[in-house]
N, C-alpha and C positions, 0 to 999 in steps of 0.2 A: 627773167634774167636772175642769175644767182651770183651773189657777190660775197667774197670772203669778209668776215666780220673784223673790222679794225679794232685796235686797242682803244683808240679815240674814234668817235664817230667821224665820218668823212666831213660832216657839216662843221664839226669843231676844228678839224684840221684846216679846212678852207678858211675859217674865220681868222686863222693866224696869218693869212696872206692879204695884206692891204691891196695887192694888185687887183683883187676881185672887185674893188670899188669902181674900177673903170668899166663903163658900160657902152655898148654900141647897139643902137636900135632897141634900147630898153632891157638888154640882157647883159649880164657880166661877160667879159671876154673869156673865151675858152682857149686856154694857153696850151697848145700842142707843140710849142717850140722848145720844150725841155731838153731835147738832145743838143741844142745849141746853147742852153743856159736856162736853168729853172728860175721861177719866181722866188722871192726871199721872204721868210716869215718875219713877224714883228720882232722876235727876240734877237735875230741876227742883226737887223737894222739898229735895234737899241744898243747892242754891244758895240757896234761901230761908232755910233753917235756918242755913247758914254765915254769910250776911250778918247775920242778926239776932244771932247769938251772938258774931261775931268782928269785924264791921265797922260795926256800927250807929252812924250819926252823921248829922248834918245836913251840908249842902254848903258848899263855898267857905270853909272855915276852915283854919288853919295847923297842924293836927295830923293824924297818919297816917290815922286811920279816916275823917276827913272827906275827905282827898285820895283815899283808896281808894274812897269813895262817888262822888266826882266821876268817877273813872276808870271805875268800873263803869257809871255812867249813859251815859258816852260809848260804851263798848263795846256796851251794849244798844241805843243808837240805831243804831250801825252794823249790828248784827245785824238789827234790824227793817228798816233800809234795804235790806240784802241780800235780805230776804224779800220786800219790796215793790217792788224795782227802783228805789229812790229814793236821794236823798242823805241822809246822816246828819243834816244841818242842816234837813231837811224832815220830821223825825219828832218828834212830841210825844206825851207820855204823859198819861193821865188815868184817872179812876175806871173808865170803861167807855165803850162806843161811844155810848150814849144821852146821857150827860152831855157828852161831847165834841161831839156833834152840836148839842145845845142851845147850847153855848158858842159855836161858830163861826156858827151860825145867827143868834144875837143880834148877833154882831160884823158879819156881812154886812148884817143888817137895819137897822143904824144908818144905812146909806146909802140905804135904799129907803123908798118910801111909796106912796100911792095912784097907780094907773096902772102900777106895777111888778108883774110876774107871776112866780110860782114854780110849777114843774110837779112834781107828785108822782104816785105810781102806786097802783093798787089791789092790786098784787102785793106791796107792801113790808111789812116789819115796821114797826110804828108808831113805832119809834125814828127812822125816816126819814120820818115823817109829822107827828107831834105838834110837833116843833120848828118846822116851817114853818107849821103851823096857828096856833101861838102868834104868829108874825110877822103873820099875817093879822089877828089880834085887836089886836095891839099897834101895828102900823105901817100898817095899812090896805091892805096888798098884796092882790093877787088870787091865789087858788090855782086852778090848773088840774089836773085829775085825768086821767091816762092810764088808760083802762079795760082790763080783761081782754079778750082776744079771745073770740070766740063759743064756742070750745071750753073756756074757763075754765082753760087750761093755761099761757098766756103773755100778754104784753102785745100790745095792738093797736097796732102801730107805724104803721099808716096814720093812726089817730086821733092818735097822738103828733105826727106830721108836721103834721096840721091844727092842733093846739093851739099848736105853736111859733110865735113871732112876735118881732119886734124888741123887744117889751116884756118878753120872757122874760129874767129875770136869772139864774136858776139852775135846773137840772134835777136833782132828787134822786131817784136810782134805785138799786135793789138789783142787784148783779151776779148774785145767786142767791137764790131764794126759800127761806126757812127752813121754809116750810110744805109746799110741794109739789116743791121741788128744781129748778125751772126756772132755767136760766141765761139771763140777758138779756145779749146781747153788748154789753159796755160801750163798745167801740170804735165801734160803729154809733151808739149813743146820743150819744157825745161828738162824733162828726163832724157829726151833725145839729144838736146844740145849739150847737157852736162856729160853725156857719155863720150863725147869727143873733146871735152875740156873747154867748151865755149861758155861764155857768160850769157845771161838772158836779160834783156831790157823789155819790160812790159809796159805798154801804153794801156792804162786802165781808166782813161778819161770817161769813156762811154760805159764801161763795165761797172764802175764804182756806184753810180746811182741805183743800180738794179740788183747787184749781187754783192754780198759782203766779202771784201777782199781778205785773203789770208796769205800773206807773202811767203810764209814758210811752206804751207801746203802747195801753193802755186809754184814754188821753186824759183821765184824771181830773185835775181841778184840786184836789179834796179827796177823800180816801178814808179811811174808818174801818173798823177791825176790832177784834176782841177776842182776847187771847192765850189765854183759857180755852177757846176753841173749837179751838185747835191745840196742846193738851197743856201749856199754860202756866197761870199764875195769873190771878186776876181783875184784869186791867189792860187799859185801852183804849189803842189805838194810833191816832194821827191823822197822816196825811200831808197836808201842804199845800204846794203848789208854792211854791218859795222866794219868788219875786217877789210872789206874792199874800200869803204869810205876813207879809212885811215891811210891807205896807200895811193889813192888816186892823185895824179899829178894835176890838180885843179889850178886854173888861172886864179890868182889871188894877190891881194896887196900884202907886202912883206909884214907890216905891223898887225895885220888882221889875225884873229885866233887861228891856231893850227889844230885845234881839237875838233872832234866830231860832235855834232853835225855842223857846227858853225863854219868850219873850213870850206864847206860846200856852198856857202852863201856869200854873195858879193854885195858890198855897200849896205846902206841902211834899208832895212826891210819895210814892207807895207804893214806897219804895226796895227793900224786900225782894221785892216783886212784880216790879219792873223787873229785879232780878237773875234772877228766874225766867224772865222773857221771854227774856233772852239765852240761858239754858240750854235753853229750849224750842226756839228757832230752831236751836241747835247740835244738839239731839236730832234734829230733822227732817233736818238736813244729814247726820247720821250714817247715815240710811237710804240715802243716795246712795253712789255709788262714785267711785273715782279720787282724785287728789291735787290737783284744781283748786281754784279759789276757792270760798268758801262758797256763792256764788250758783250756780256750776256744779254743786256737789254737791246743792244744793236742786233744781236742774232734774232731776237724775237721780232724786232721791227722789220728786219729784212725778210723774215719768213712771211709776214703779212704783205709787204711790198711785192714780193714774188707772186703770192697767190692773187693779189689784186691785179697785178700787171698781166698775169695770164688770162684772167677773165676779160679785162678791157681789150687786150690785144686780139683775142679771138673774136670779140664783137666788132672791132674795127675791121679785121681781115674779112670776116664773113659778110659784113655789110658792104664793104667796098668791092669785094670780088663779085658781088651780085649785080653790080652796075655795068651795063654794056659800055665797052670802050675803056674801062679801067684795067690797067695792068699792074700787078703787084710784084715786088721783088724780094728775094730772101726766102727763108724757110717758112712754110705754112704752119699753123697751129698743130701741135701733136708731133712735130718733127724734131730735129736736133735742137739743142738749147739755143735760145736767142733772147734778145731784150724786147720789151713791148714797144717797139718802134716800127712803124709801117712806112715803107717807101713805095711810091706808086706814080703812075702817069695817067693822064686823062686824054685818051686819043693822041693827037699830035700837038695838043696845046702846050705852049711853053710853060714850064713849071712856075715861072714868075707870074704868069697870067692867072694860073689856078690859085696861087697863094693870094694874089691881090683880090680876086673875086671872093674868096673865102673870108679874107680879112674885112671886107666891106660889110659882112654879116657878123663880125665879131669872133670869127674862128681863125686863130693865128697858127699858121704852119710855116715850116721852113721850105726853101726851094734852092735849087742849084746843085753843086757837087759837094758842098760841105768840107772842102779841102781833101776829100777822098776821091780825087779826080781820076785816079787810075781805075777804080771800080766803075765809076760812071762811064768812062771811055770804053771799058770792056763790055758794058751793057749796051753800048751803041747810043748813048744818050748825051754825048758831050755838048751838043747844041741845044737840046731840049731841057736837060736837067731832070732831077727827081723832085717830087713833092714828098716831104717827110713829116710825119705826125708821130709824136712820142708821148707816152704817158709818164706822169710823175705822181707823187704821193697825194696830190690834190685833184687828180683827174676823176671826173664823174661819168657815170653811164649816160646821163643826159647830154653831156658834152660830146661823147662819142656819137650819139644819135644826131646831134647838130652837125658834126663833121660829115657823117655819111649822107645826110640830107642835102648838105651844101654841095657835096661832090655829085650827088645824083642830079641836082638841078643844073650843074655845069655840064654833066654828060648829056643831058637833054638838049643843051644849047649848041653843042659842038658840031 
């Protein structure tokens, strides 16, 4: 097996994650549940703990812990901006991507009504579907759905082009499918949408852990992701292009700040979680080399993550596809761009049964529809569900072998 060389050795990376202290049957747990949430390195947990124990305060008051909280939030905005290729004044924090999407959808929808159209897709997590469905009920807008292509692996871009019209107000699309790993080129979507005057909302939750976001190059007007998918706490991140953020009719309290990005945030934020966001971005940057800017170090980190992910994904795909009765979904290695996330079934076994059996040997995978229920329905697996195994910065080749062997044993039992 050939593995890309990390800036830090994989052993050193793994030592940063106390989660590997957990053992089952004498072996550390193999965490393949990263698409649902990664494990957390020590420095992120330390940042959360340190904030709560030594700086805990509300904002904008004249005593030290409040001033320290203000400064921390500003640093975290800049860290998130470096991660997303944005300005610090274009980054808002919230509970999670779902909550933030409902929030900005409601703000946008205040300007829309019958005759206005919103485009969503069959490939998306329903956090990027339900908020726009709510606008259809509340404001009378029309929803248009981009279908999956005939191979059920990617979007039908020809159909998307037919659906677009001058009535399109926004295109809500995921940069990467959390169910089957397909990457939908956001720049192509944005170019087509902007040509008819539409905005673009990008769900980058599954994309951000694997590819370095660049909101300018992607052409996103709004983009959301979640820190707990890239080694951080449960905090949502929202990018809104500054000119748009300044004019959004957001629901807010009258005394609350009306400047960006604070006007996009409601109530007291999760300060300790935001401290963890800064630490998570810094951890990712540590994987890179050189003495450049944080963005430059992130570029180096993501180059390694991409190479490592390609190697591990190919080994998972090749190993699983050789097992009788295993069916894999999404694009194979060497095909269109995708994330190192493998979705599969084992015969007719319920995905929950497969996951439980693997967990008994210390291999943790996700099962079900992952809130991407339309994709799973289109695959004909609404009752059975998918088994999903995803790689993260700490995934090893030995763990991939354990996963394959565990599935092989299941296949022999079915």
